[in-house]
C-alpha positions as CSV (number, residue, x, y, z in Angstrom):
1,M,-78.1,56.6,-31.3
2,T,-78.7,53.1,-32.5
3,T,-79.4,50.2,-30.5
4,E,-76.2,48.7,-31.3
5,W,-74.3,51.5,-29.7
6,V,-76.4,51.3,-26.5
7,I,-75.6,47.7,-26.2
8,A,-72.1,48.2,-26.9
9,L,-72.1,51.1,-24.4
10,G,-73.9,48.8,-21.7
11,R,-71.3,46.1,-22.6
12,K,-68.3,48.4,-22.1
13,S,-69.8,49.6,-19.0
14,L,-70.2,46.3,-17.4
15,I,-66.5,45.1,-18.3
16,V,-65.2,48.3,-16.9
17,I,-67.3,47.8,-13.7
18,L,-66.3,44.1,-13.4
19,S,-62.7,44.7,-14.0
20,L,-62.7,47.5,-11.4
21,S,-64.2,45.5,-8.7
22,M,-62.1,42.5,-9.0
23,P,-59.1,43.4,-7.0
24,M,-61.2,44.0,-4.0
25,L,-63.6,40.9,-4.5
26,G,-60.8,38.8,-5.2
27,V,-58.8,39.7,-2.2
28,G,-61.9,39.3,-0.1
29,M,-62.5,36.0,-1.4
30,V,-59.1,34.8,-0.8
31,L,-59.0,36.2,2.7
32,G,-62.3,34.5,3.4
33,I,-61.1,31.1,2.3
34,L,-57.7,31.5,4.2
35,M,-59.5,32.8,7.4
36,S,-61.9,29.5,7.2
37,V,-58.9,27.1,7.2
38,V,-57.3,29.0,9.9
39,Q,-60.5,28.8,11.8
40,T,-61.0,25.1,11.0
41,V,-57.3,24.1,12.1
42,T,-57.5,26.3,15.3
43,S,-61.2,25.7,16.1
44,I,-61.7,29.2,16.7
45,K,-65.0,30.4,15.6
46,D,-65.2,34.0,16.2
47,Q,-66.9,35.8,13.1
48,S,-65.5,39.2,13.9
49,M,-61.9,38.0,13.4
50,T,-62.9,37.2,9.7
51,T,-64.9,40.1,9.2
52,V,-61.9,42.5,10.4
53,V,-59.3,40.7,8.4
54,K,-61.6,40.8,5.1
55,I,-62.5,44.6,5.8
56,V,-58.7,45.4,6.2
57,G,-57.8,43.5,3.3
58,V,-60.3,45.0,0.8
59,V,-59.5,48.4,2.1
60,G,-55.9,47.6,1.4
61,A,-56.7,46.5,-2.1
62,L,-58.7,49.2,-2.9
63,L,-55.9,51.8,-1.9
64,L,-53.6,49.9,-3.8
65,S,-55.6,49.7,-7.0
66,L,-56.9,53.2,-6.6
67,P,-54.7,54.9,-9.1
68,W,-55.3,52.4,-11.5
69,I,-59.2,52.7,-10.9
70,I,-59.1,56.5,-11.4
71,N,-57.3,56.2,-14.6
72,T,-59.5,53.6,-15.9
73,L,-62.5,55.5,-14.9
74,V,-61.3,58.7,-16.4
75,T,-60.4,57.1,-19.7
76,F,-63.7,55.4,-20.0
77,I,-65.5,58.9,-19.2
78,N,-63.3,60.8,-21.6
79,N,-64.0,58.3,-24.4
80,L,-68.0,58.7,-23.6
81,Y,-67.8,62.3,-23.8
82,L,-65.9,62.2,-26.8
83,S,-68.4,60.1,-28.5
84,L,-71.3,62.4,-27.7
85,P,-70.8,64.9,-30.7
86,M,-71.2,62.0,-32.9
87,L,-74.4,60.9,-31.5
88,V,-76.0,64.5,-31.5
89,A,-75.0,64.8,-35.3
90,K,-77.1,61.8,-36.2
């Protein structure tokens, strides 16, 4: 196991983590901005309305992207396990 391999694994892991979290974070950000605009226009300052809308949106995004998330994680973990014999042999 070389330093370059560990750095490459860390880089790949961060890329996978960021790409898997982007759908939920993006939906949460867009809904937060939209709800802020709606609250400003209507002068409603209820925080629970924003929170409930964001929770429902993030859960919906999670459910819609769950097959892709599982497929990406399985591929990443399979590649990691397939590279283990090469590391033991060195």
